[in-house]
C-alpha angles and dihedrals in degrees: 000000000000115000120205106190141016129219115205129201112218119206107057098008105055103008134031098221098160095107094057091041089051093050092049093046095049091046088054093050092049092049088052095049098260129123121249124269128224115264090238091056093048089052091065091059093057122101113057098067138274098294092056090044089053093042094052092044094051092049093067116091096009133114095229137017111276115261124230093267090052093048094048087050092050091048095053091052093045094052091048091052094042091050087063098047104030106133096003094113102010119119137199112243120244112271096022098106093043089048096049092045094051094052089046089053091047090056094247113146116220136200135191120237110185137154089221114114115258094243090067104030104071092039090056094045091051094046089054092044096245106111100094094058090070128079092192138019119206112190136189091266097039091087132033087246132050129209132311079051108086092225098094090048092050091045089055090049088054093052091050091045093233136132114248091235090063097050133086126210118209113196146135106228150064087249089063094042097048092047092046093052093048091048095049093245129141112250130210120182132205116214102218101068134096110263090173088287094306127131113256090216087076096060124109100238140137094244145343117235126191096223140005088253088060089050090050092051087051093050093053096036103026095169088073111105108247090223090064090060 
């Protein structure tokens, strides 16, 4: 099998952005009269976009579920704080630069497919020095649906002008795995991401690779046994 393009998740796959997300989330909670949450708890809320993160964070230490108005208020506060800290403490995972460089040198085009809002995605990629690796960036508000719906992945394939069967998705969560399967895209998972607190071993994927570099080697040499990477 020859693969002609790669789609990459962002948070939890390329970049550990939890420290910044946690700072913004806790700043929101404090401003709304709630106590701060531990970083590892906030990490389990990440994956389905900013609104879901805010809703989950506001559901802790309250007597009833937050209503739409409360969530909208929290989201506005969260975005204000996150815009000030986005990229400040985030770090690129080991193997990412090597993997992206290997794919670029092999002539494999790449696109980001993330549930992160567009207003934060490019600034984060720029702050971490990754933005120039990608031909296209599909964000949580690019399409009418987010992952785990396959629409964002299929849209990225259209932008790259490739067939889904010739594409590999590299991600860290069930959102990526479900979307890739529905889109007919080969899925490789990294084990160090967020996945809403669930073990990546339980995901229905085509393989688990230790790093993005290992994924890149598999894409360019797919006969390699993943366990050897």
